[in-house]
N, C-alpha and C positions, 0 to 999 in steps of 0.2 A: 673213526665214526663214517662210515660207510653206509648209501642209500641203494636200494638197486631198483629200477626200472625197466619191464618188460613188454616189450613192443609183442603183444601175444598176436600169431596167426590165425590159433586156433586154440580151442579150450583145453583144457587138460583132460586126458582119460588114463584109467589104470593099465596097470602093467600086468601082462601073464609069464610070472618067472619062472624058472625052473625050481622048482618045491625039492628035488631029491638032492641038490647040491648042497641044502642048508641041516640035514643029517646031522653033523657033524656036531654044531653048535647050540640048532634050535630044534624044537618040535617037529615031525617028521609030516604034519600037516600044512602048517604054515612060517616060516622064519620068523612073523613075529606079529601075532594076529592084532595087535593094536595100532601095527604103522600102516602107513597109507604111500604104496609107491605108484607115481604117475608121470606122464609125460606132456611134455606142450612144446610147441615149436613157436618158435620169435627171437628176437633180438634182444641180449641182453645189454641196460645201459648200465653204468659203475658209476658212482659220484660219490667226493668226500667232502665232508664239510670242512670247508675253510680256519675256520675259529678254531678247532682241537685238533690234539692231535691223530693220526692214524693208527700206532703203535699200539697194541693190547693193554691197555688200563683198565683198570674196574670200571670207568663211566663208560667205555665205549665197548663193551662185552656185552654180548646177548646170547640169548638160546638158537637162533638163526645162524647159520654157517653157510658159506658162498665160497666153493669150488671156481675156482675161475676159469681153468681148462684141463679137460681129462681127457687123453689120447683116446683117438678113437677105435682102436686095436682093442681097446679096454672096452668090451661091451660092457652093458647094462647089470649081469649077472657076472660078469667078469668085477665091476666095482663095487657091489654088495659083496661078494668075496675077498675084495680087497679090506675091506670095512672090519672084516672077520667079527670077532664076539660082540663089537660098539655097534654092530647094526640093532641091537636087543633095544637101546635108548631112543634108536632115532622114533619120533613119532610122526613125520611125514617125511618125502624124500623125492625130489621133483627133480628130472634129466630136463634141461632145456637146450634145445637143439637147434641150432642155427643153417639154412637148406645153404645159405652161401659159405658156412666155414666144413666141411666138410672134414676136417682132419681131426676136429676137436668138439668137445661138448661141455657144458656147462651143469653142475648140480648144487643144486638149493636144499639145504638140509635142515629141518627143525626138530631139537632135542627136549627132553620129557623139561630137563631143569638146567640152571645155570653151571651145577658140578658136572654135569655129563657134556656139556660144551667146552667147557672148559680142558675136561682129561682127553674128548675127542679131539682137538685143536691141537696141545701138546703131543698127541699120537702120533698123530697123522701130517701136521705142520712142515712140509719141507722132506716130508718122505718120500722116495724113491716108488712109483705106481710100477715099474717093475726091473728087479735086479737086472735086465741084462738091458735094460733099455737107461737114457739120460732123462725123461722126463722127469719134473718133480709135483708133489703135489702143494699147492699154494691155496689155503684158505684163507677168507676174511671173515669179522663179526659184520653180523649187516644188523644196522637199528631198524629198517623198514622196507618191505617189499611192495612194490604197487604194478599192476598189470592194466594195459590200455592197450587199445586198437587204433591209437594214433599215435605215427611215428613221430610227429610236431611236438606231442607231450609227452612223449617217451626219451626225446632228444634234449629235450629245455631240462636245465638245470636246477634243482631246487633254491628257494634263496640260501644265496651263501656257502654255495658246494659247486664245485667243478668237477669236471666230466673226467675220468681215468679212462685208459685203455685196457680193452681186455686178452690183449696178448700176454704172456705170461712174458714173453723175452722182452717186451717192450715195458713192463711194470717192473722188470729186476732193473731197466737201464736207469729207471725215478729213485731219487733218494728213500731209505728207510719209512722215513717220515711222511712221505706223499705216497709210498706204493702199500705201505702198510708188509713188505716183506723185508725181513731184520736179514739175512743172509743169500747169498748163491750156492748151493749144496753141489747141485751138478757141475760140470766139466766148461760149460759153454762160456764162462767168463775168460776162460782161456782157446781152448779147443775150439768151442762153436759145435761140436759136433750137437745138438740137437736142435740150432736153431734151423737148419734145411728142413728138419719135419715140418714146421707151421708156414714156410715162405708160401710157394707158389697154389696152395689153397685157401690159405684163410687170411693172414696177415700182411694189408700192404707196405705197410714201413720195412716189415723184415724182407718182402721181396725188392723191396728199391735198396735196401743197404746192399743185398747179396747181388745185385745182379750187374755185369757187367758188361752183357754184349751191346749193350743200346746204352745213350745217354740221359738221363730223363731233363724234362723240362718244363717249365711252370703253366701250368695249365688254361692260366689267362693268356700272358703273354707272349709264353712260349722261349724265354730269356733260357738261358744253360748257365749262367751265374748266380750267386749265391742263392740256393735254392734249398728251401725247407719243407720238412714231410710232416703234417698233422698226425699227432700220435693217434689221433682218435678216429679218425674215418681216411686217411690215408692220403689227402689234399696236397699236393706240390704245389706251392706257391714261391715268387723270387721274396726275397729280405727286402725289411727299410731301406736299406741304401740300395735299393734297383726301382720297383715301381711299389714296392709294401705289399703286394698281392698274399701272403700269407698272412700279417696282421689284420688287413684287412679280411680276410677267412677267419680270424680270432671275434672280432668286433660283431659280423654276422651271427656267427655258431657259437662262440664263448669255448671254444676248443681252446683250451688255454695252452697244452703243451705240444712241442713244436720240436721235431728232431734237424740238426745241420745236418745238411749232406757230405759235406764236406770234411768237419771236425768229429761228426756223430756225436753231439754235445747236445740236450735238452733243453729248451728255453722255455720257462715260466713267463707268460704273458702278465698274470695277475702281480706275481709277485717282482717282475720284471728282473729274475735271476735264472743265472742256470743250475737246475736241478737233477744233473745227470750225476750216477753213482760209478756206472759203468763208459771208459772212451778207449777207444779203438788208440792202439800205439804207432806209433811212428816207425817205430823200426819192424818189428813182423807183421804188423796189419792184425794183429788180433786183440782182443777186447779186454781190457782192465780192470780191474775195481778201483773207481779215483779216490772214495775213502780207506782206502787202507790201511788198517793199522792193528794192532794186537789188542784182542779185547780183554788181556788181564790187566788185574790194577794195579801190578806193579813193575809195569811197562813191556819191553822186550820180551817174552817167556823163552825164545828159542827155539822152542817146538814147532810154533805155525809158519806157516809160510808168510807172515806179513813183517818184513823185515825191514827197516827203513833203510839199511842198503843193499835192499834190491836192485836189480839192474833195470827195471820200470821206472825207477822213481826218476832216474834222468830225463828220462823219453817224456813220461808226464810232466814235467819240470818242463822240457824244452815247446812242449806242446802247449803247456798256457800258457807260456811267453809270446810265441808265435800267436795264439788265437789273443793275447792280449792286444798285441800291436797291429794285427789284423784289422783288430774290433776297432781299436783306437786312431786306424787310418781311415778305415771305411766311416767311422763317427767325425773323424775334419773334414771330409771329402762332403760327407752329408750335411755336414751346419755351412760349410762353405757356398754349397748348393743353396741353401737353405736362405744364405743371408744372400745371393744373388737373386734369387727369386723374392726374394725381402726386399730388396733395392729395385727393384723390374718393378715392381708391383708400386714400389712409392713412385716413381718415375709417371709409369702408366696412371694412377692416384692424380700424381701433380701435373700432369698434360690433360687429365680429363675434367680437373677443378678449373684449371687455366681457362680451357675450352668451355666449359659452361660457364666461369666468369666472363669469359668475351660475350659469348652468346647471350649470358643475362645482359651486360652493360648495353649492346648493340639492340638488345630486344625493349631496352627500360627506355633507349633513347628516343628508338623508332618509336616507340607507342608514346611519351611526352611528346616529339615532335606531331604527330598524329594528334594527339590531344588538345595541342596548342592549335593545329590549324582546322581544328574541328570544332573548337569555341569560336574562332576566327570566323569561321563560317557560317555560324550560329549566329553572330553578333551581324554579321553583312545581310544574314536574312532576316532578323529583326527589324533591322536599319529600312530594309527595302518595303519591308512591311509595311511600317512608322510610314514612308515616304508614298507608297502607295497610298495607303487610307487620305494623308495630306492632299494628293492630288485627286481624288476621288472630291473629298471635301471641296477642293476648288471647283473643280468642274461643274459640280452640283452650286455652287455660288455663283459661277462664271454666268450660268443660264439665269438663274434667277435675276444676277444684275442684267443682262440681257433683256430681261422682259420688263423690269422698271425702267430701263432707257428707252425702250420701245413706247411705254404708255408714255413716259414723259414727253417723245419726239413728240406722238400723237395730240399730247396736250397742248405743246406748244406752238404745232403747229395749226391746231384748232384757233387756239387764242389768237393767233398772226393773223388766219383768215376773217375771225371777228371782228381784229381790229382795223383791218385795211376796208372790211364792208363800213363800221364806223366811221372811218375815213373819208370814204366816198360820199356817204350820206352825209355827213358834214360839210364837204365841199358843196354839194349840191344844194344844201342850206344855205350855204353863205352863196354860192352863186346866186340862185332866188334871190335871195334878199337885196344882192347886189344891183343886179337886173329892177326889183321892184323898188329900188329907193331911186335909183336911176329913172326911172318912168315916171315917179313921183314928182323929182326935180324938173325932168321935161314938160310935165303936165304944167309945172306951176310956172313955167320960163312963155307957157305959151299965151294968146295976147286972143286968138280967137278960140277961146276954150268951147264954145256953143256947140260947134259943130263936130266937135272931138266927144264932147260927151255923150251922144248917143251914137258914135261908132265901138268896133269891136276889138278888144286886145288880145292878139293870137301871139304866144311865146314860141322862140325860135330854137329850133332842136339843135342840140350839140352835134359836133362833128363824131364827137367818139359816145356815145348812146347806150346806153347799156337798156335792160329790163327794170332795172330799180331805178336808172334816172328817167325809162317814162315814164313808169309810174310816178315818179315823184311831179315830173312835169303835169302828169293827169291834175295830179290831186291839187298843184299850184293852178293850172289853170280853171279847174273848179272852185277854188278861193277866189280865185278873180272874179269870175262869173257870180 
């Protein structure tokens, strides 16, 4: 089951054909009045459904046929003449030409019904375009055709599909179930006379297979070993046992078919198997069919060239053995390298884990120590604030007690001074009383009391007199008088 997408660079336009060439099969005025002949320039992308077999069957047939490659020496008029009377059943015929492939063009044919489509397929599939040339007609049933002006959309495979090469030689290298081509009728399976006609103008893969003057290199890393060529776009990349640029190209573009430059074998990245049908013999360097066997149900018919005892079987067997040995050697080297990288990554990961754990432990210890120091500092600051508060309170209390002590001292001083005054006053009174008593005694003892009775008594001043004593004496004098 095939699908076609065309990256169109212009719109289709009708063709002016040579009417006189069709008088033998059609009316003089028009080869087919109901048919439509047109041309479109663009790039055709062929896709195959991965879930269905591509061999013709009732479920995969349609009324739209696609001829993969028509050689450029056959003009549009020549192709119509090649179709002969079958052209009357064609309702629409579109020539698709790619400017980058000047040696061929493709043809899209829409027929009136399924019966005429099956007849056209059976009559022309595998038929040579010209008796003197080697190119054959390869026809595929197309389920749908889409036109787009975006190259990205045209090259993106539909869901569940893979892209196939549009080169007939590359298609013939694939298995029949993959390419849809049942057999190789021309001689290029062994002698390759027609491959050279497709090479230097169109197909990158055929060009790489035939060039001998220079060595191809990987388009990314430039290596010369283990090279693979994309069957779709011709990208050259190294295999998975080098840098893996070929498989990376498949992951980026979904171009799943790749040709090994050394063994000429085709690998399918989606199925992860070899899908080549033609292989290069190590004996003569020619291409041979891998699945060569007699198509007769009775076994070896003896009439065809597919004999089990043919000389190429040994070459193919040895080629397969060498390829298997190389494959296993490469696989072993890759696995050892992967193991080395794996254990190196484990060592690096372990070192990083140890380093990270050590750094985490150091950071944790430093953080814990800093936290303890911070707690102690906060505690000391709190104690300092408490001591400062107590100190302020003590200073305040000291001032208060100082004032109280001063007041007490002042009161004691005042009390002492008052006491001293009272003592002095009492001493004076005692002295005055003593003097008075002595005077009374003296007067009582005197005989001549009459002469003294009219006398005056004067007090004697003390040696240490004071204003208070003076006052006292004055008062006492006054009393005596």
